[in-house]
Backbone as a ProteinNet text record, in pm:
[ID]
protein_1_A
[PRIMARY]
MSYLKNKREIEVMQQAGRISALAMKQVAKNIRPGVTTKQLDDIVEGVFKENKVEAAFKKVDNYQYSICVTPNEQVVHGLPSDYKLKEGDIIGIDLGCSLSGYNSDMAQTFAVGRVTPEVEKFLKVGQETLWKAIEQAKVGNRVGDISSTIQESIEGAGFSVVKELVGHGVGKTLHEDPMIPGRGRRGTGGVLEEGLVIAIEVIYNQGKPKVVMLPDGWTITTADGSLAGLFEKTVAVTRKGPVVLTAE
[TERTIARY]
10747.2	10691	10501.8	10440.9	10305.1	10256.2	10122.4	10053.9	9898.3	9885.1	9764.5	9685.8	9532.8	9421.7	9362.2	9264.8	9199.6	9035.5	8964	8862.2	8725.6	8759.1	8625.6	8709	8842.3	8935.5	8844.8	8873.7	8852.1	8741.2	8654	8495.2	8424.6	8526.4	8532	8585.9	8663.6	8731.9	8670.9	8603	8480.2	8357.3	8354.7	8224.2	8290	8405.8	8393.5	8479	8494.4	8505.9	8392.5	8256.7	8135	8125.1	8131.1	8099.5	8230.8	8272.8	8415	8351.4	8304.4	8244.7	8125.2	8051.6	7909.2	7953.6	8034.3	8087.6	8155.9	8194.6	8274.9	8182.8	8063.6	7938.8	7865.2	7801	7781.6	7871.7	7976.2	8118.7	8069.4	8075.5	8041.5	7927.6	7812.8	7701.4	7664.6	7798.5	7818.8	7903.2	8001.1	8122.3	8068.3	8044.5	8007	8110.9	8063	8109.2	8022.1	8153.3	8070.2	8115.4	8104.4	8136	8236.8	8267.6	8383.4	8408.6	8590.2	8636.9	8639.9	8596.2	8527	8386.3	8275.7	8187.4	8210.9	8265.8	8309.1	8336.6	8431.3	8478.4	8344.5	8271.1	8187.3	8063	8086.5	7947.4	8031	8127.4	8185.9	8191.1	8218.1	8193	8070.8	7969.9	7825.1	7841.7	7812.6	7845.2	7883.2	8039.4	8124.3	8006	7939.3	7888.5	7774.2	7648.6	7515	7582.3	7679.5	7708.2	7758.1	7826	7891.7	8036.3	8081.9	8259.6	8346.2	8417	8569.8	8626.4	8634.3	8713.4	8861.8	8921.6	9057.3	9168.8	9099.2	9232.1	9276.1	9181	9172.1	9240.5	9250.3	9354.3	9550.4	9534.9	9690	9748.9	9842.3	9837.7	9855.1	9766.6	9788.6	9682.2	9637.1	9551.5	9369	9290.4	9171.2	9053.9	9073.1	8999.6	8924.3	8834	8795.3	8872.8	8860.6	8952.1	9077.9	9124.5	9257.8	9183	9210	9119.2	9255.7	9266.3	9353.8	9341.4	9314.1	9265.3	9354.2	9371.9	9425.8	9621.8	9627.9	9850	9853.8	9781.2	9770.3	9781.5	9905.3	9916.5	9842.3	9881.2	9799.9	9810.7	9726.1	9742.9	9684.6	9629.7	9537.3	9458.4	9441.8	9376.5	9252	9110.9	9019.4	9022.8	8929.2	8946.4	8816.9	8822.9	8745.4	8719.9	8825.7	8838.1	8733.6	8670.5	8530.7	8589.3	8475.6	8549.6	8506	8586.9	8544.3	8565.6	8424.8	8472.3	8547.3	8566.5	8708	8799.3	8819	8873	8881.6	8994.7	8978.5	9015.9	8920.1	8959.3	8964.1	9102.1	9114.8	9050.9	8969.7	8922.1	9028.4	9021.4	9116.3	9060.6	8951	8899.9	8928.4	8853	8884	8840.9	8749.7	8709.4	8744.7	8698.1	8787.1	8677.6	8685.3	8520.6	8600.4	8555.4	8603.6	8752.7	8829.7	8978.7	9044.8	8980.2	9021.9	8985.7	9090.4	9082.9	9038.7	8986.3	8955	9046	9071.5	9137	9149.3	9078.1	8995.5	9031	9071.9	9088.6	9000	8984	8918.7	8948.5	8988.1	9001.5	8857.2	8791.6	8656	8733.2	8613.3	8618	8477.9	8539.8	8421.5	8360.1	8223	8177.9	8224.4	8278.6	8320.6	8459.6	8532.4	8679	8728.6	8896.5	8888.1	8907.5	8925.1	8915.5	9090.3	9215.9	9333	9251.8	9214	9189.8	9107.4	8996.5	8906.9	8992.1	9112.8	9192.8	9285	9368	9436.2	9355.4	9246.1	9145.9	9091.2	9123.6	9054.5	9203.1	9285.6	9401.9	9419.9	9391.8	9464.8	9383.6	9261.9	9092.4	9143.9	9143.9	9205.7	9332.9	9424.3	9529.2	9537.3	9444.2	9385	9409.3	9256.5	9208.6	9264.9	9384.8	9524.2	9554.1	9582.4	9706.4	9597	9522.9	9441.2	9394.4	9402.4	9423.7	9533.8	9654.9	9767.9	9776.1	9730.6	9667.7	9646.4	9736.5	9655.9	9790.2	9771.5	9837.2	9957.5	10075.4	10194.3	10237.1	10170.7	10223.1	10285.6	10367	10464.6	10499.5	10506.2	10487.7	10460	10599.1	10674.9	10584.1	10478.8	10376.7	10297.2	10248.5	10163	10198.8	10344.6	10418.6	10498.5	10492.9	10553.9	10425.5	10300	10219.9	10115.4	10108.2	10124.7	10211.6	10365.6	10434.7	10411.1	10417.5	10358	10220.9	10152.4	10002.9	10034.6	10103	10091.9	10203.6	10301.4	10431	10370	10305.2	10284.9	10187.2	10147.2	10005.7	10061.1	10182.9	10224	10238.8	10232.3	10218.4	10322.1	10373.5	10460.9	10440.2	10459	10449.8	10531.5	10460	10564.2	10620.1	10762.3	10813.4	10772.5	10783	10791.5	10722.6	10569.1	10428.3	10374.4	10356.1	10312.3	10181	10128.7	10069.3	10102.5	9995.2	10078.6	9958.8	9994.6	9945.8	9816	9706.5	9603.4	9557.1	9535.4	9481	9423.9	9499.4	9490.9	9540.4	9603.8	9708.1	9650.8	9613.1	9568.1	9745.2	9837.1	9991.6	10017.9	10019.9	10153.7	10222.8	10277.9	10350.9	10257	10268.8	10413	10423.8	10495.8	10489.3	10460.1	10410.1	10302.8	10385.7	10519.3	10537.4	10480.8	10444.7	10379.2	10508.7	10606.7	10736.4	10754.1	10876.2	10902.8	10928.4	10974.9	11016.4	10908.8	10833.5	10774.3	10851.3	10793	10873.5	10931.8	10961.9	11061.1	10982.2	11019.6	10964.7	10858.6	10816.4	10730.3	10670.1	10608.4	10511.1	10402	10298.3	10113.7	10085.1	10014.6	10016	9862	9781.6	9633.8	9629.2	9502.1	9522.6	9571.5	9685.5	9717.7	9615.4	9615.9	9528.7	9586.5	9607.9	9664.9	9579.1	9594	9571.1	9670.2	9641.1	9682.7	9631.6	9723.6	9751.4	9820.3	9769.2	9768	9804.2	9916.4	9966.7	10026	10009	10020.9	10052.4	10125.6	10108.9	10115.8	10050	10052.6	10133.8	10269.4	10340.4	10495.6	10570.5	10719.5	10633.2	10730.3	10746.8	10779.3	10848.8	10874.4	10772.9	10731.5	10694.6	10770.5	10648.1	10705.1	10606.9	10684.6	10567.1	10534.2	10406.2	10393.8	10436.1	10409.8	10490.4	10340.3	10242.3	10114.7	10204.8	10325.5	10387.4	10212.9	10165.6	10048.4	10048.5	10020	10006.4	10135.9	10130.2	10188.8	10185.8	10269.1	10195.3	10275.3	10287.4	10382.9	10435.6	10589.4	10675.7	10627.5	10625	10626.3	10460	10357	10242	10114.5	10175.7	10102.4	9983.4	9859.2	9734.5	9836.3	9761.4	9771.3	9681.6	9685.4	9568	9588.1	9509.6	9470	9379.7	9428.7	9275.8	9376.8	9279.7	9309	9185.8	9258.7	9119.5	9227.4	9127.4	9191.5	9126.2	9237.1	9206.8	9272.7	9171.3	9231.6	9260.9	9391.1	9426	9388.5	9340.8	9233.4	9314.7	9225.8	9255.2	9175.2	9060.8	8982.2	9003.5	9120.8	9163.5	9100.2	9145.5	9173.1	9031.4	9004.7	8851.2	8884.5	8806.8	8777.1	8738.8	8734.7	8676.2	8616.8	8646	8618.7	8524.8	8442.4	8330.7	8185.3	8092.2	7932.3	7894.2
12512	12624.1	12622.5	12685.4	12696.3	12750	12664.9	12745.4	12814.6	12945.8	13012.1	13001.3	12999.7	12939.7	13086.7	13127.2	13233.7	13206.9	13317.2	13303.3	13188.6	13193.7	13070.9	12935	12906.8	12792.2	12758.7	12823.1	12799.3	12797.9	12847.2	12787.8	12651.8	12599.3	12458.7	12397	12421.6	12348.3	12320	12453	12451.3	12375.3	12368.8	12297.8	12139.3	12064.1	11949.2	11882	12024.8	12056.3	11980.7	12053.9	12023.8	11891.9	11842.4	11736.3	11585.6	11636.7	11564.7	11565.3	11690.1	11719.2	11620.2	11614.7	11536.5	11431	11356.8	11209.7	11180.1	11302.6	11251	11264.2	11285.4	11321.4	11195.7	11115.9	11026.9	10893.4	10900.8	10807.9	10835.5	10963.3	11013.7	10894.5	10903.7	10845.2	10706.9	10642.4	10491.9	10398.8	10501.8	10469.8	10397.7	10291.7	10216.3	10082.1	9998.4	9849	9788.5	9707	9572.2	9628.2	9730.9	9829.9	9754.5	9731.1	9689.9	9827.1	9845	9976.5	9954.8	9866.8	9842.7	9906.6	9878.4	9944.5	10070	10151.6	10276.7	10358.1	10265	10307.4	10295.5	10190.8	10187.1	10308.8	10379.5	10472.7	10602.5	10634.8	10708.8	10651.3	10587.7	10571.3	10581.9	10580.2	10632.3	10715.7	10790.7	10965.9	10996.8	10988.7	11048.6	10982.5	10865.2	10884	10890.7	10930.3	11022.8	11144.7	11204.2	11363.5	11373.7	11264.8	11299.8	11331.8	11298.5	11285.5	11172.2	11177.4	11066	11084.3	10978.4	10976.4	11039.5	11115.1	11144.7	11049.6	10992.6	10907.2	10765.9	10787.7	10641.2	10687.8	10823.8	10853.2	10852.8	10837.5	10776.4	10637.8	10606.6	10535.4	10368.3	10278	10163.7	10163.1	10246.3	10248.3	10230.5	10191.2	10084.2	10172	10195.2	10289.1	10420.8	10501.5	10597.5	10653.9	10572.4	10637.9	10585.8	10617.3	10582.2	10548.6	10415.4	10430.6	10362.5	10418.2	10384.2	10373.2	10243.7	10226.9	10236.1	10289.4	10263.6	10346.8	10201.4	10243.4	10292.8	10262.2	10313.8	10460.8	10550.7	10682.5	10735.6	10685.5	10755.3	10573.7	10595.3	10505.7	10410.2	10384.9	10236.1	10187.7	10066.7	10039.8	9946	9998.3	9955	9781.9	9759	9559.8	9497.9	9411	9329.6	9365.5	9467.8	9454	9540.1	9474.8	9518.5	9664.8	9753	9835.6	9768.2	9797.8	9782.4	9882.2	9840.1	9955.2	10017.7	10158.1	10155	10256.5	10182.6	10188	10354.9	10388.2	10508.3	10478.9	10578.1	10521.7	10633.8	10690.7	10783.5	10743.3	10841.8	10881	11013	10930.5	11048.8	11036.6	11138.4	11130.2	11282.4	11260.4	11343.5	11366.7	11401.2	11431.4	11494.2	11452	11574.7	11609.5	11714.3	11760.3	11878.4	11834.4	11943.2	11964.7	11858.5	11875.8	11886.3	11960.7	12017.6	11932.3	11945.5	11755.1	11878.2	11797.5	11821.9	11692.9	11782.4	11656	11670.6	11588.2	11641.5	11504.7	11515.6	11369.6	11379.9	11301	11349.3	11178.5	11197.4	11070.7	11028.7	10982	10961	10826.6	10857.9	10739.3	10663.1	10530.3	10411.4	10409.3	10460.7	10403.3	10466.2	10466.6	10522.3	10475.7	10568.1	10602.2	10636.2	10612.2	10698.2	10795.4	10867.5	11048.6	11073.7	10934.7	10958.1	10988.7	10881.1	10889.1	11035	11079.8	11148.7	11321.1	11290.2	11435.4	11423.7	11309.8	11330.7	11355.8	11290.2	11330.7	11502.8	11526.2	11704.2	11780.9	11732.7	11821.9	11830.3	11719.6	11712.4	11811	11781.1	11884.8	12039.1	12060.6	12191.3	12274.6	12150	12229.3	12234.4	12145.2	12193	12323.6	12380.7	12492.8	12586.8	12609.8	12701.2	12697.4	12593.9	12581.1	12671.8	12650.6	12726.2	12877.6	12938.6	13012.6	13144	13027.1	13153.6	13125	13041.1	13093.9	13202	13284.7	13469.3	13504.6	13564.8	13673.5	13709.4	13686.4	13749.1	13656.3	13587	13473.4	13388.9	13291.5	13183.5	13078.4	12976	12871.8	12769.8	12836.9	12808.4	12836.4	12967.9	12982	12844	12810.2	12677	12575.5	12594.3	12448.7	12449.5	12578.3	12563	12592.4	12623.6	12626.2	12504.3	12379.3	12243.2	12188.1	12235.1	12203.2	12176.2	12347.1	12366.1	12347.1	12314.4	12281.3	12086.3	12037	11897.2	11861.5	11891.8	11886	11955.8	12063	12124	12053.9	11963.2	11893.1	11698.9	11720.3	11606.5	11464.2	11513.7	11441.3	11485.1	11345	11388.1	11402.9	11504.5	11494.7	11386.3	11350.2	11281.8	11369.7	11406.4	11475.8	11439.4	11321.1	11235	11311.2	11320.5	11367.6	11435.3	11487.7	11613	11714.7	11811.7	11866.7	11914.1	11996.9	12016.6	12113.8	12149.5	12249.3	12098.9	12199.3	12085.2	12158.2	12147.3	12168.8	12077.2	12069.5	11990.6	11826.2	11863.6	11713.2	11721.6	11609.9	11592.6	11614.4	11655.4	11683	11774.9	11904.7	11986.7	12093.3	12149.9	12275.5	12350.3	12393.6	12372.8	12271.7	12220.3	12090.8	12231.2	12145.1	12219.4	12099.7	12115.5	12021.3	12048.2	11936.9	11985.2	12035.1	12067.3	12101	12220.7	12314.9	12433	12547.8	12633.7	12775.4	12905.1	12991.7	13124.7	13203.6	13235.2	13337.7	13268.5	13171.2	13109.6	13014.7	12969.2	12893	13014.5	12965.7	13036.3	13130.9	13238.6	13311.1	13289.3	13307.9	13242.2	13341.7	13338.3	13462.9	13438.3	13507.4	13505.4	13449.3	13327.7	13241.8	13066.6	13081	12972.9	12853.3	12726.7	12665.5	12519.4	12483	12398.8	12270.9	12190.8	12107.7	12103.4	12181.3	12153.1	12009.8	11994.1	11823.4	11806.2	11764.8	11752.7	11612.2	11546.8	11384.7	11381.2	11300.7	11343.3	11220.4	11138.2	10989	10982.1	10944.8	10941.2	10935.7	10849.8	10797.3	10881	10802.9	10842.7	10884.2	11001.6	11049.8	10892.4	10800.6	10713.8	10617.7	10663.7	10567.2	10425.9	10345.5	10241.8	10186.3	10106.3	10092.2	9918.6	9906.8	9750.1	9721.6	9566.8	9502.3	9514.7	9585.5	9638.6	9728.1	9811.4	9877.1	10037.5	10053.8	10154.6	10214.7	10093.2	10131.3	10191.7	10277.7	10367.4	10337.1	10305.2	10281.8	10345.7	10348.5	10393.6	10261.8	10353.4	10235.7	10149.9	10203.1	10176	10128.9	10102.8	10061.1	10199.3	10274.2	10376.8	10446.4	10508.4	10561.8	10673.8	10684.6	10808	10861.7	11020.6	11099.8	11187	11189	11272.4	11355.1	11506	11609.6	11680.4	11710.5	11736.8	11821.2	11976.5	12041.3	12110.2	12131.1	12174.2	12391	12437.6	12584.6	12659.2	12759.8	12844.6	12978.8	13061.7	13172.4	13281	13394.7	13478.2	13624.9	13744.4	13873.3	13884.9	13814.4	13790.4	13744.8	13652.1	13520.3	13388.8	13300.2	13176	13108.7	13057.3	13000.2	12837.8	12763.8	12658.5	12574.7	12513.4	12440.5	12323.8	12246.1	12098.2	12142.7	12237.9	12240.5	12254.5	12174.3	12197.2	12312
8584.2	8584	8633.7	8659	8709	8616.9	8578.4	8484.8	8543.1	8510.1	8589.9	8513.2	8611.8	8521.5	8467.4	8394.7	8363.4	8451.2	8417.3	8469.9	8480.5	8308	8224.6	8273	8316	8325.7	8500.9	8578.3	8724.6	8729.3	8656.8	8666.5	8664.2	8556	8463.7	8606.7	8635.9	8791.5	8897	8909.8	9047.2	9002.2	8890.1	8818.4	8904	8858.3	8857.8	9020.4	9058.8	9221.3	9311.4	9257.5	9298.8	9314.4	9176.2	9183.6	9245.1	9225.8	9333.6	9515.1	9561.1	9729	9699.5	9619.7	9606.2	9608.2	9507.1	9559.8	9716.6	9729.8	9901.1	10009.3	9976.6	10045.5	10075.1	9923.3	9924.2	9983.6	9960.2	10049	10192.3	10227.7	10394.8	10437.8	10348.4	10444.3	10451.2	10366.3	10352.7	10449.6	10498.2	10585.9	10709.3	10752.2	10823.3	10838.7	10953.8	10978.2	10861.4	10836.2	10722.5	10558.5	10556.3	10373.3	10359.7	10237.2	10153.6	10102.3	10054	10024.4	9869.3	9809.6	9697.9	9682.6	9724.9	9773.3	9732.5	9841	9802.5	9663.8	9605.5	9498.7	9410.9	9391.1	9338.5	9340.6	9427.9	9482.7	9374.1	9416	9345.7	9221.1	9149.4	8972.3	8950	9033	9009.6	8999.8	9100.8	9114.4	9029.8	8942.1	8804.2	8719.3	8706.8	8513.1	8530.7	8654.7	8661.3	8579	8660.6	8641.3	8502.4	8472	8296.2	8310.9	8396.9	8424.8	8498.1	8421.4	8436	8549.5	8605.6	8729.4	8688.7	8733.5	8735.2	8782.1	8839.2	8886	8793.2	8722.9	8608.9	8477.5	8521.7	8371.9	8423.1	8542.7	8529.4	8507.3	8442	8376.7	8496.7	8447.6	8508	8634.4	8661.9	8766.8	8716.2	8801.6	8780.1	8836.5	8931.9	9056.5	9037.8	9089	9085.9	9254.4	9313.5	9449.1	9481.8	9605.1	9654	9793.3	9870.4	9989.6	10060.2	10137.7	10300.6	10438.7	10460.6	10591.5	10689.8	10820.6	10930.6	10924.7	10913.7	10885	10703.4	10658.7	10512	10476.4	10399.2	10423	10259.1	10142.6	10057.1	9922.4	9847.9	9680.2	9717.8	9866.6	9856.3	9792.1	9699	9650.4	9699.7	9655.8	9700.8	9644	9754.7	9762.8	9858.3	9936.1	9914.8	10087.9	10184.5	10307.9	10378.5	10412.3	10515.9	10615	10635.5	10769.3	10879	10996.8	11132.7	11235.1	11333	11402.5	11451.9	11476.9	11527.4	11438.9	11308.2	11222.1	11151	11128.7	11013.4	10897.1	10797.9	10669	10596.8	10489.4	10379.7	10275.6	10197.6	10072.8	10005	9913.1	9776.7	9663.1	9603.4	9461.1	9364.2	9314.7	9176.4	9057.9	8966.4	8868.1	8765.2	8596.6	8533.8	8476.2	8427.3	8329.8	8216.9	8094.7	7980.2	8006.9	8021	8025.7	8148.9	8270.2	8378.9	8484.8	8618.7	8713.9	8885.9	8933.5	9072.7	9180.1	9282.6	9348.3	9503.2	9580.2	9714.7	9814.9	9982.6	9997.2	10167.7	10231.2	10330.4	10449.7	10583.4	10615.5	10743.6	10779.8	10833.6	10963.8	11071.2	11202.1	11102.8	11156	11109.9	11267.3	11254.4	11391.1	11493.8	11645.8	11772.1	11808.6	11782.6	11821.9	11918.8	11959.2	12054.1	12104.4	12185.2	12209.5	12139.5	12188.9	12073.8	11917.9	11879.1	11758.8	11728.9	11793	11734.9	11700.1	11782.6	11845.5	11688	11677.3	11534	11422.7	11416.5	11292.2	11289.1	11430.2	11456.6	11398	11396.9	11408.2	11276.2	11194.3	11068.7	10941.4	11008	10912.8	10952.4	11082.9	11133.6	11098	11045.1	10997.1	10828.7	10734.7	10631.4	10620.6	10693.1	10663.1	10711.7	10813.5	10848.8	10693.6	10653.9	10557.9	10418.5	10396.3	10276.8	10300.6	10425.4	10490.8	10429.1	10360.2	10348.4	10188.7	10123.1	9995.1	9934	9934	9925.4	9814.2	9725.9	9632.8	9680.3	9671.3	9748.7	9856.8	9887	9971.4	9922.3	9968.5	9922.4	9971.2	9874.8	9916.9	10047.8	10099.2	10210.6	10334.1	10309.3	10405.6	10419	10355.1	10343.4	10380.6	10353.1	10415.7	10525.1	10562.4	10752	10843	10781.2	10875.4	10877.3	10823.4	10809.3	10918.2	10901.7	10940.2	11099.6	11128.6	11255.7	11340.5	11275	11352.7	11325.9	11285.6	11300.4	11355.5	11356.4	11477.5	11622.2	11598.3	11743.4	11798.5	11748.9	11816.6	11841.4	11765.6	11887.3	11718.1	11634.8	11536	11427.9	11301.1	11200.6	11057.4	11024.2	10867.1	10769.2	10659.7	10600.1	10442.5	10476.8	10386.7	10257.9	10227.8	10107.4	10006.5	10047.4	10040.5	9969.1	9897.9	9871.7	9785.9	9811.6	9758.6	9637.2	9537	9433.4	9352.1	9216.1	9167.5	9050.6	9028.1	8942.4	8790.9	8670.1	8598.2	8495.4	8368.8	8274.8	8307.3	8390.2	8446.2	8594.6	8651.6	8808.6	8915.7	8881.9	8924.8	8823	8870.4	8772.2	8904.8	8834.9	8961.7	8959.8	9104.9	9165.2	9298.7	9344.6	9452.2	9566.8	9674.5	9816.8	9915	9938.4	10077.1	10191.7	10280.2	10427.4	10535.3	10440.7	10565.9	10513	10571.8	10501.2	10599.2	10540.2	10610.8	10527.2	10605.3	10560.4	10533	10412.8	10320.1	10221.1	10193.2	10108.5	10001.4	9891.2	9804.2	9662	9584.9	9513.3	9524.8	9423.2	9508.7	9451.5	9542.1	9514.1	9408.9	9299.7	9201	9154.7	9125.9	9087.1	8972.7	8991.5	8889.1	8880.4	9023.4	9025.1	9116.6	9062.8	9156.6	9216.6	9313.6	9390.7	9478.7	9487.4	9591	9700.3	9791.4	9928.3	10017.7	10082.8	10101.5	10248.2	10346.6	10477	10509.2	10479.6	10479.7	10611	10735.1	10838.5	10898.2	11037.7	11089.5	11245.1	11294.8	11458.9	11501.1	11457.3	11510.6	11432.2	11424.1	11313.7	11159.4	11098.1	10999.8	10858.2	10881.5	10801.5	10753.3	10592.2	10476.1	10453	10410.1	10307.9	10212	10065.8	9977	9998.1	9965.4	9989.8	9827.7	9878.5	9725.5	9629.1	9625	9541.5	9400.2	9480.9	9360.7	9412.2	9457.8	9481.4	9631.3	9734.7	9791.7	9975.6	9975.9	10078.7	10247.7	10314.8	10462.8	10563.3	10652.9	10804.9	10829.6	10779.6	10866.5	11020.4	11110.7	11233.4	11234.2	11156.3	11208.4	11231.2	11251.4	11336.7	11230.8	11304.5	11186.4	11099	10989.1	10940	10905.8	10853.8	10798.6	10677.3	10641.3	10460.6	10435.8	10437.1	10414.9	10274.2	10219.9	10097.7	10053	9995.4	9916	9775.2	9681.1	9553.9	9574.5	9586.5	9585.9	9517	9473.1	9376.4	9468.5	9404.3	9482.2	9376.6	9444.7	9380.4	9432.2	9359.6	9434.8	9572.3	9583.7	9707.9	9794.1	9778.8	9859	9838.9	9919.3	9864.6	9836.2	9719.1	9657.6	9707.7	9778.5	9736.6	9658.5	9546.4	9416.2	9477	9524.5	9635.4	9715	9682.4	9824.8	9718.8	9791.8	9820.1	9715.5
[MASK]
++++++++++++++++++++++++++++++++++++++++++++++++++++++++++++++++++++++++++++++++++++++++++++++++++++++++++++++++++++++++++++++++++++++++++++++++++++++++++++++++++++++++++++++++++++++++++++++++++++++++++++++++++++++++++++++++++++++++++++++++++++++++

């Protein structure tokens, strides 16, 4: 069952979203060769403390970090570590904060230094796909309209959607109904109602769609070692159209 938010709740979530966007902006300034993924986590933690909010991910059982960080073939839920970024890497950053009991969630994949034209295209397609999907978050549309938009855009560019990992509702809990798959058919699924807040996620691979879990019990990677991308924003469905809550 989807929980619809009122105007006040959406305003609180937008405040949380802006702080998350600020943290992402600070991370982006520090993505360069030689920086460790743990240092990026420390930056986000610092932004959250300065703004007196809690890292949403730390509310997940047994998770100790403010971000999930996924270099290269890692898809989602990677743990910050002493891994040093290298020229030509790509790095996914997933983060969110909690304010007055309400959560925000967002992710972006960055190039580290100079990357090949093929990798530039891979990242550009993911970012453009997210915005196409957000445009579908309108009152009266269905979940399948978002899902099919993601699938058509990603597969049309020659990449693959990770079907096991999906977007989701956001509110007092970080993950709530409805689920927002990256694959589907237009005109199917739940109806998008005014007040619905969802995290739309584009989770995709440069190669085959199959993924595997690493022994750490958190990190999911591509099975074939190909690059993975992740782009996500928290979006409110309103009468005036989709409103991105994780914007500066």
